[in-house]
Phi, psi and omega in degrees: 000148182255121180275137176281132179274128178255135180263120179229112175281097180283357177261358178281137176303137172236100186220192188287341180237173169302137186293135179273153184303327178297318176295314183291325181284345185240085179291354175280352182266078189293342179294340182269348186271141179268335180237131175253109180297325184290322179270347190054051182209152178280154173278107189308309186292331174286325176292318178297317179295314178300326174294305184308308184287352176256355173083027180260142166262164176305318186292312182292325174292319176301317177289321179292326189269348181061047166243168176286149180295330177295326180295316179302308180300321176298321177297320179289341177267004178082020183272150181304143175232158172289155179305315185300316177300312180300317178297319182297319183292312180296319179296316182298317182289322183296330181289345184243126178288146175297143177270342181200172181245130174279141170264140183277131175293144177098340176291145177285134180281138178251132184249000000 
């Protein structure tokens, strides 16, 4: 049997909105990235945001991604995870459209 190869860019921002050119052009703004390849770990706040806007709880994402719930909590704490785990979580998140957009605290309101 032949496995289908998926090309998944784990360094690409995955947030509630389409990535802005400012974020993509500035790789040092780590808070917008969901996966830190150097540390081999999720960026906890961004992962939580991606889960929230897609309606996932840690338990439901763990079940959908076929990873242990304890592994999901480790990822949410920013601890290193295996690439296989990261791929499963990222593919699961990428497969669900955001239900709403979060506004960032501290941004000036535009009227």
